MARTI-189008 format. One line per field, with one value per atom (N, C-alpha, C): chain; y, x, z. Coordinates in steps of 0.1 Angstrom, whole numbers, plus 5000, padded with zeros to 4 digits. Atoms other than C-alpha are relative to their C-alpha. Layout:
<atoms>
chain [A|...]
Y [Y|...]
X [X|...]
Z [Z|...]
</atoms>
This chain:
<atoms>
chain [A|A|A|A|A|A|A|A|A|A|A|A|A|A|A|A|A|A|A|A|A|A|A|A|A|A|A|A|A|A|A|A|A|A|A|A|A|A|A|A|A|A|A|A|A|A|A|A|A|A|A|A|A|A|A|A|A|A|A|A|A|A|A|A|A|A|A|A|A|A|A|A|A|A|A|A|A|A|A|A|A|A|A|A|A|A|A|A|A|A|A|A|A|A|A|A|A|A|A|A|A|A|A|A|A|A|A|A|A|A|A|A|A|A|A|A|A|A|A|A|A|A|A|A|A|A|A|A|A|A|A|A|A|A|A|A|A|A|A|A|A|A|A|A|A|A|A|A|A|A|A|A|A|A|A|A|A|A|A|A|A|A|A|A|A|A|A|A|A|A|A|A|A|A|A|A|A|A|A|A|A|A|A|A|A|A|A|A|A|A|A|A|A|A|A|A|A|A|A|A|A|A|A|A|A|A|A|A|A|A|A|A|A|A|A|A|A|A|A|A|A|A|A|A|A|A|A|A|A|A|A|A|A|A|A|A|A|A|A|A|A|A|A|A|A|A|A|A|A|A|A|A|A|A|A|A|A|A|A|A|A|A|A|A|A|A|A|A|A|A|A|A|A|A|A|A|A|A|A|A|A|A|A|A|A|A|A|A|A|A|A|A|A|A|A|A|A|A|A|A|A|A|A|A|A|A|A|A|A|A|A|A|A|A|A|A|A|A|A|A|A|A|A|A|A|A|A|A|A|A|A|A|A|A|A|A|A|A|A|A|A|A|A|A|A|A|A|A|A|A|A|A|A|A|A|A|A|A|A|A|A|A|A|A|A|A|A|A|A|A|A|A|A|A|A|A|A|A|A|A|A|A|A|A|A|A|A|A|A|A|A|A|A|A|A|A|A|A|A|A|A|A|A|A|A|A|A|A|A|A|A|A|A|A|A|A|A|A|A|A|A|A|A|A|A|A|A|A|A|A|A|A|A|A|A|A|A|A|A|A|A|A|A|A|A|A|A|A|A|A|A|A|A|A|A|A|A|A|A|A|A|A|A|A|A|A|A|A|A|A|A|A|A|A|A|A|A|A|A|A|A|A|A|A|A|A|A|A|A|A|A|A|A|A|A|A|A|A|A|A|A|A|A|A|A|A|A|A|A|A|A|A|A|A|A|A|A|A|A|A|A|A|A|A|A|A|A|A|A|A|A|A|A|A|A|A|A|A|A|A|A|A|A|A|A|A|A|A|A|A|A|A|A|A|A|A|A|A|A|A|A|A|A|A|A|A|A|A|A|A|A|A|A|A|A|A|A|A|A|A|A|A|A|A|A|A|A|A|A|A|A|A|A|A|A|A|A|A|A|A|A|A|A|A|A|A|A|A|A|A|A|A|A|A|A|A|A|A|A|A|A|A|A|A|A|A|A|A|A|A|A|A|A|A|A|A|A|A|A|A|A|A|A|A|A|A|A|A|A|A|A|A|A|A|A|A|A|A|A|A|A|A|A|A|A|A|A|A|A|A|A|A|A|A|A|A|A|A|A|A|A|A|A|A|A|A|A|A|A|A|A|A|A|A|A|A|A|A|A|A|A|A|A|A|A|A|A|A|A|A|A|A|A|A|A|A|A|A|A|A|A|A|A|A|A|A|A|A|A|A|A|A|A|A|A|A|A|A|A|A|A|A|A|A|A|A|A|A|A|A|A|A|A|A|A|A|A|A|A|A|A|A|A|A|A]
Y [4998|1522|5000|4999|1533|4991|5010|1506|5007|4995|1513|4993|5005|1508|4994|5007|1482|4996|5004|1476|4990|5010|1445|5001|4996|1451|4989|5009|1427|5007|4993|1446|4991|5010|1414|5001|5001|1408|5011|4989|1438|4995|5006|1414|4998|5003|1401|4987|5012|1371|5004|4995|1382|4989|5011|1354|5005|4996|1357|5001|4997|1372|4991|5010|1341|5005|4997|1354|5011|4989|1387|4995|5004|1370|4989|5010|1341|5008|4993|1366|5008|4992|1389|4991|5009|1360|4994|5005|1345|5011|4989|1379|5003|4996|1387|4989|5011|1353|5001|4998|1364|5011|4990|1382|5013|4987|1408|5009|4992|1418|5005|4996|1419|5012|4989|1442|5013|4988|1467|5005|4996|1467|4997|5004|1469|4996|5005|1450|5000|4999|1459|4995|5004|1445|5009|4992|1463|4990|5009|1443|5007|4996|1448|5012|4989|1471|5013|4986|1508|5009|4990|1540|5002|4999|1546|5011|4989|1579|4996|5005|1563|4990|5009|1535|5007|4993|1559|5008|4992|1580|4991|5009|1549|4996|5003|1546|5011|4990|1563|4998|5000|1570|4986|5013|1537|5001|5001|1527|4990|5010|1498|4996|5004|1490|4989|5012|1455|4997|5004|1445|4986|5013|1410|5001|4997|1411|4987|5010|1389|5007|4994|1394|5008|4993|1405|5013|4987|1433|5007|4995|1441|5015|4986|1474|5008|4993|1484|5002|4999|1477|5011|4990|1498|5014|4987|1527|5004|4997|1525|5003|4998|1522|5014|4987|1554|5011|4990|1573|5000|5001|1560|5006|4994|1571|5015|4985|1606|5005|4996|1608|4998|5003|1591|4997|5002|1596|4991|5007|1579|4985|5014|1547|4991|5009|1517|4992|5007|1501|4986|5014|1463|4992|5008|1441|4986|5015|1403|4993|5008|1376|4996|5006|1358|5011|4990|1390|5009|4992|1405|4995|5005|1403|4994|5007|1380|5002|4998|1385|5013|4987|1412|5011|4990|1430|5005|4996|1430|5008|4992|1442|5014|4987|1471|5008|4993|1481|5003|4998|1477|5012|4989|1500|5014|4988|1526|5005|4996|1526|5003|4999|1524|5005|4995|1547|5000|5001|1545|4987|5013|1508|4999|5001|1500|4986|5014|1463|4990|5011|1431|4987|5012|1398|4989|5011|1366|4987|5013|1332|5001|5000|1323|5012|4987|1355|5000|4999|1345|5003|4998|1341|5012|4989|1367|5013|4988|1394|5002|4999|1387|5004|4996|1389|5014|4986|1422|5009|4992|1435|5001|5000|1425|5010|4990|1445|5014|4986|1475|5004|4997|1472|5005|4996|1479|5008|4993|1488|4999|5002|1478|4994|5008|1453|4990|5008|1441|4990|5010|1422|4986|5012|1396|4992|5005|1389|4992|5008|1360|5002|4999|1362|5015|4986|1400|5007|4990|1426|5014|4986|1462|5010|4989|1495|5005|4995|1509|5008|4992|1536|4994|5005|1514|4993|5007|1496|5007|4993|1509|4996|5004|1488|5007|4994|1506|4991|5009|1475|4987|5012|1443|4989|5011|1409|4989|5010|1385|4986|5014|1347|4996|5005|1328|4994|5006|1319|4985|5014|1283|4999|5002|1269|4996|5004|1264|4985|5015|1227|4995|5005|1223|5011|4990|1242|5002|4999|1235|5010|4990|1260|5014|4988|1287|5001|4999|1299|5001|5000|1294|5012|4989|1326|4995|5006|1303|4997|5005|1291|5010|4991|1320|5013|4989|1345|5011|4990|1366|5001|5000|1355|5004|4996|1359|5016|4985|1396|5005|4996|1399|5000|5001|1387|5010|4989|1411|5014|4987|1440|5001|4999|1432|4993|5005|1412|4993|5007|1401|5002|4997|1415|4988|5012|1383|4989|5011|1355|4986|5013|1327|4999|5002|1312|4994|5005|1305|4990|5011|1272|4994|5006|1257|4988|5012|1221|4996|5003|1219|5011|4991|1239|4993|5007|1229|4991|5008|1208|4993|5007|1181|5002|4998|1192|5014|4988|1220|5006|4995|1231|5015|4987|1263|5011|4991|1279|5003|5000|1275|5007|4993|1297|4990|5010|1265|4993|5007|1253|5005|4994|1262|4989|5011|1238|5003|4997|1256|4996|5004|1245|4986|5012|1210|4989|5010|1192|5005|4996|1192|5000|4999|1203|5000|5002|1193|5006|4998|1206|4987|5013|1180|4999|5003|1164|5006|4995|1175|5015|4986|1211|5003|4998|1208|4996|5003|1191|5011|4989|1220|5012|4989|1245|4998|5003|1228|5001|4998|1227|5015|4986|1264|5006|4996|1270|4996|5005|1248|5007|4993|1266|5014|4987|1299|5000|5002|1285|5010|4991|1304|4995|5003|1305|4994|5005|1300|4994|5005|1279|4996|5002|1279|4994|5007|1259|5006|4995|1274|4990|5010|1241|4999|5003|1233|4987|5012|1198|4995|5005|1193|4986|5014|1157|4992|5007|1147|4988|5012|1123|4991]
X [5014|0533|4994|5006|0513|4989|5010|0492|4988|5013|0455|4998|5002|0446|4986|5012|0420|5000|5001|0408|4989|5009|0391|4997|5004|0372|4992|5008|0359|4999|5001|0345|4998|5001|0343|4987|5013|0316|4998|5002|0322|5001|4999|0327|5015|4986|0358|5005|4996|0358|5003|4996|0377|5008|4994|0385|5006|4993|0410|4990|5010|0391|5002|4997|0391|4995|5006|0368|5009|4993|0386|5015|4986|0421|5000|5001|0410|4999|5003|0397|5012|4989|0427|5012|4989|0452|4999|5002|0436|5002|4998|0435|5015|4986|0471|5009|4992|0482|4999|5002|0470|5010|4989|0501|4995|5005|0480|4994|5007|0461|5011|4989|0493|5008|4993|0508|4993|5008|0479|4994|5007|0466|5008|4996|0477|4987|5012|0453|5004|4998|0452|4988|5011|0431|4997|5003|0412|4991|5007|0399|4996|5005|0380|4991|5010|0351|5006|4996|0357|4990|5008|0340|5003|4998|0334|5010|4991|0353|5014|4987|0383|5005|4997|0382|5004|4998|0380|5013|4987|0409|5012|4988|0431|5003|4999|0427|5006|4993|0447|4995|5005|0429|4995|5005|0409|4992|5008|0395|4988|5010|0376|5001|5001|0365|4990|5008|0351|4997|5004|0331|4995|5005|0326|4988|5012|0290|4993|5008|0272|4991|5010|0244|5006|4995|0267|5008|4993|0285|4993|5005|0261|4996|5004|0247|5013|4987|0282|5007|4993|0296|4993|5007|0269|5003|4997|0275|5014|4986|0313|5001|5000|0307|4995|5005|0286|5010|4990|0314|5012|4989|0340|4996|5005|0318|5000|4999|0316|5014|4986|0354|5005|4995|0361|4988|5012|0331|5002|4997|0348|5003|4997|0356|4987|5011|0335|4998|5003|0318|4994|5004|0315|4996|5005|0295|4998|5002|0297|4997|5003|0287|4985|5014|0255|4989|5010|0238|4996|5002|0239|4987|5012|0204|5002|5000|0199|4988|5012|0163|4999|5001|0157|4993|5008|0130|5008|4993|0152|5013|4989|0182|4996|5004|0162|4997|5002|0151|5013|4987|0186|5007|4993|0201|4993|5007|0174|5003|4997|0181|5015|4986|0219|5007|4996|0228|5016|4986|0265|5006|4996|0267|5000|4999|0278|4998|4999|0283|4998|5002|0272|5006|4994|0291|4991|5008|0270|5008|4994|0282|5015|4986|0319|5007|4995|0339|5013|4986|0374|5001|4999|0369|4993|5008|0342|5007|4994|0361|5013|4988|0393|4996|5005|0373|4995|5004|0358|5012|4988|0393|5006|4995|0403|4993|5008|0374|5004|4996|0386|5014|4988|0419|4998|5003|0402|4987|5012|0368|4988|5011|0347|4988|5011|0326|4994|5004|0309|4990|5009|0283|5007|4993|0310|5004|4996|0315|4989|5011|0294|5000|5001|0281|5000|5000|0279|4987|5010|0252|5006|4994|0261|4990|5009|0243|5004|4998|0238|4988|5011|0217|4995|5004|0214|4987|5013|0183|4991|5010|0151|5001|4999|0157|5011|4989|0189|5012|4989|0210|4998|5000|0219|5006|4995|0224|5004|4995|0246|4997|5003|0242|5009|4992|0254|5013|4987|0290|5001|4997|0301|5008|4993|0313|5014|4986|0350|5001|5000|0357|5011|4988|0392|5004|4998|0394|5015|4985|0432|5006|4994|0437|4999|5001|0428|5012|4989|0459|4995|5004|0457|5006|4994|0461|5007|4992|0473|5014|4987|0502|5008|4993|0511|5005|4995|0520|4990|5010|0488|4995|5005|0475|5012|4989|0510|5001|5000|0509|4988|5012|0474|5003|4997|0487|5011|4990|0517|4993|5007|0493|4990|5011|0464|5003|4995|0483|4989|5009|0463|4986|5015|0430|4994|5005|0428|5000|5001|0415|4998|5002|0409|5000|5000|0407|4987|5011|0379|5006|4993|0387|4989|5009|0371|5007|4995|0376|4992|5008|0348|4990|5010|0321|4988|5012|0285|4993|5008|0258|4989|5010|0235|4986|5013|0206|4995|5007|0181|4993|5006|0174|4996|5005|0153|5007|4994|0171|5015|4985|0206|5003|4995|0225|5004|4996|0237|4988|5011|0202|4996|5002|0204|5004|4997|0202|5012|4988|0231|5013|4988|0255|4998|5003|0242|5011|4989|0274|5012|4989|0302|5014|4986|0337|5010|4991|0366|5015|4986|0401|5008|4992|0429|5004|4996|0439|5014|4986|0475|5000|5001|0465|4994|5006|0443|5009|4990|0470|5010|4990|0494|4993|5007|0467|4997|5003|0458|5013|4987|0495|5003|4998|0497|4991|5009|0466|5005|4996|0479|5012|4988|0512|4997|5004|0494|4992|5007|0475|4988|5012|0443|4990|5010|0415|4988|5011|0388|5004|4999|0385|4986|5013|0354|5001|5001|0344|4989|5010|0327|4993|5006|0317|4985|5014|0280|4999|4999|0288|5014|4986|0322|5000|4999|0331|4990|5011|0303|5006|4994|0328|5007]
Z [5000|4094|5014|4987|4125|5001|4998|4139|5007|4994|4149|5014|4986|4186|5001|4997|4195|5015|4986|4231|5002|4997|4244|5015|4986|4277|5006|4991|4304|5014|4987|4334|5012|4990|4354|5008|4993|4381|5009|4990|4403|5014|4987|4432|5004|4997|4450|4993|5008|4426|4986|5013|4396|4992|5008|4371|4988|5012|4343|4989|5011|4313|4988|5010|4291|4986|5013|4263|4993|5008|4254|4997|5003|4257|4990|5011|4235|4987|5012|4209|4996|5003|4211|4996|5004|4210|4986|5013|4179|4990|5010|4161|4998|5002|4168|4995|5007|4155|4985|5014|4121|4996|5003|4105|4995|5005|4086|5011|4989|4118|5009|4991|4139|4993|5007|4112|5001|5001|4113|5013|4987|4149|5012|4986|4185|5007|4992|4208|5014|4985|4245|5007|4991|4273|5011|4988|4300|5008|4991|4330|5013|4986|4363|4998|5000|4371|5003|4998|4368|4993|5006|4359|4985|5014|4322|4996|5003|4323|5002|4997|4339|4989|5011|4313|4987|5013|4284|5001|4998|4299|4999|5001|4299|4985|5014|4261|4992|5009|4233|4986|5014|4200|4996|5004|4198|4987|5011|4165|5002|4997|4179|5015|4986|4215|5001|4999|4221|5015|4986|4253|5000|4998|4265|5010|4992|4279|5005|4994|4303|5011|4992|4328|5012|4989|4356|4996|5004|4336|4988|5012|4308|5002|4998|4322|5002|4998|4334|4987|5013|4299|4991|5008|4282|5006|4995|4306|4996|5004|4299|4985|5014|4262|4996|5002|4263|5002|4997|4279|4990|5010|4255|4987|5012|4226|5001|4998|4241|4997|5001|4243|4986|5013|4210|4991|5008|4187|4988|5012|4158|5003|4996|4177|4998|5001|4168|5013|4988|4198|4996|5003|4195|5012|4988|4219|4996|5002|4221|5013|4988|4245|5001|5000|4256|5003|4997|4267|4988|5012|4232|4993|5006|4216|4986|5013|4186|4992|5007|4177|4994|5007|4151|5007|4993|4171|5012|4988|4202|4996|5005|4182|4997|5003|4169|5012|4988|4203|5007|4994|4216|4994|5007|4190|5002|4997|4197|5014|4986|4234|5002|4998|4229|4987|5012|4200|4998|5000|4210|4995|5005|4200|4985|5014|4165|4994|5006|4160|5011|4991|4177|4994|5004|4175|5007|4995|4178|5000|5000|4188|5003|4997|4190|4994|5005|4187|4993|5004|4177|4985|5014|4139|4995|5004|4136|5003|4997|4154|4991|5009|4134|4986|5014|4101|5000|4999|4113|5000|5001|4119|4986|5014|4084|4992|5008|4070|5003|4996|4089|4995|5007|4071|4986|5014|4038|4999|5004|4025|5009|4990|4056|4993|5006|4037|5010|4989|4068|4997|5004|4049|4998|5003|4043|5013|4987|4080|5006|4993|4093|5015|4986|4128|5005|4997|4127|4998|5003|4131|5001|5000|4122|4995|5004|4119|4987|5013|4085|4996|5005|4068|4987|5013|4037|5000|4999|4049|5010|4991|4066|5014|4986|4097|5008|4993|4104|5003|4997|4108|4991|5008|4089|5009|4993|4106|4990|5009|4086|5004|4996|4085|5012|4989|4115|4996|5003|4115|5003|4998|4112|5013|4988|4145|4997|5002|4150|5002|5000|4143|5009|4992|4158|5010|4990|4190|5003|4997|4193|4990|5009|4164|5007|4993|4189|5010|4990|4209|5014|4986|4246|5008|4992|4268|5012|4989|4296|4996|5004|4275|4991|5009|4252|5007|4992|4280|5002|4998|4278|5015|4987|4312|5010|4992|4327|5001|5001|4316|5008|4992|4331|5015|4986|4365|5004|4997|4363|5002|5000|4356|5011|4990|4380|5013|4987|4406|5008|4990|4437|4998|5003|4423|4993|5007|4402|5010|4990|4424|4994|5005|4400|4985|5014|4366|4995|5008|4341|4990|5008|4323|4991|5010|4292|4994|5006|4281|4988|5012|4255|4998|5003|4238|4994|5006|4230|5010|4991|4246|4992|5008|4232|5006|4994|4255|4997|5003|4251|5012|4988|4286|4998|5002|4285|5009|4991|4314|4997|5003|4299|4987|5013|4274|4990|5010|4258|4993|5006|4250|4987|5014|4213|4990|5010|4184|4992|5008|4167|5007|4993|4194|5007|4993|4202|4997|5001|4190|5008|4991|4215|4992|5006|4203|5012|4989|4225|4997|5001|4232|5002|4998|4232|5014|4987|4264|5003|4999|4258|5004|4997|4258|5014|4987|4288|5011|4989|4308|5002|4999|4301|5007|4994|4310|5015|4986|4343|5008|4993|4352|5003|4999|4346|5012|4990|4368|5014|4987|4396|5006|4995|4398|5006|4995|4404|5013|4987|4434|5002|4999|4427|5010|4990|4453|4993|5007|4427|4987|5013|4396|4995|5006|4374|4986|5013|4344|4991|5009|4314|4991|5008|4299|5004|4997|4297|5008|4993|4309|5002|4997|4325|5003|4997|4324|4993|5007|4300|4993|5006|4283|5009]
</atoms>
């Protein structure tokens, strides 16, 4: 059976500080740990800032292209997505990350401005994206995937936003790209262009600061990785002697 090609993209910051793309590699690692997904899909990663046409040219018959979006790469991701849609009009463009709109009015405006975008992933992406891939193995019943907004002509608004996905309770169930070889492959592929690591020890925050992406009542309970896992990851990072190390925690060391 021929597998379908899926690409996960992080265009990084466009600066000389390129941190290992934790989000897309967490999402891809979790998806490929599911036997039925591994049997039906190839998942490849694309990293670092580049022109949309060059990015599209590096892909072969994609059925799904997912972008990890934040303020520093959002416009670049949209520009690249537009070029990919031109080259592969049947590919589904999926956008996730904190810069993706959640409010219905903003979602409507976004889809009007960005007709090449098809699907938005809200909140934690690992389970939602894996469930989205499962639906693409069958009848594409996207209404069953929590945490998803998808375009459809079935409703007057032109899109449907599903209920929020439940948070992942045990983070250790997510495979670590530090420890499963994914980041080793990233380093072999991109070499000295990678200058640091983005590291996560917990998710969530009990505070509701208005200036912070974590200031949301839906993520006010902190979920932690095990110390055993974190010890192994920090050993991996230390052996690579990176110049930069950044933490994605809302409150590193809160415990």
